[in-house]
N, C-alpha and C positions, 0 to 999 in steps of 0.2 A: 777653881772654877774660872778664874782669868786664864790661867794658864793653859785650862784643856781647850777654853773658846779659842785662844790663840793656835794652838794646836790644829784644831780642826780647821780655822779659816785657812791657816798656810797649807794644811792637805789639801783643800779645794783649790787653792790658787796655782799649787804645783800641777795637780790633776788637770786644770783647764789650759796650763801653759803646755802641759805636755801633748795636750790634744791639739793645741794650737801649732806646736811645732811641728808635729806629725803632718797635720792638715799642709802647712805649708811647703815642708820638705817635698812630702808627696806630689803636690801641685807643682812645684818648681821641676821635679824630676820628670813630670808627664810633659811638661812643655819643654824641658831639653831634649827628651825624645822626640817628640813632635819636630823640633826644629833642627835635629839632626839627621841629615841624609842618609849616612850610614845604618842608622837604626831603621830608618824606614826600607832600606833595601832589606836587612836581614829579615824584619818583619814580612814583607812582602813575598821575601824567597821562602820563608815559613810557610805560610799560609799558602801559596801556590804549590809548593812540594808536597804538604800534606794533603792536598786533592789529587 
């Protein structure tokens, strides 16, 4: 019983930490994209050329 409860709590913690890591990395990636003028130019070129 005790070991099963420990496994469940560990699984929940791992799942939450994975979600937190994913959110943090994606937020940082988007922030870096916004800060880099090279990516801004690529995005602007892609959107302007597609039209």
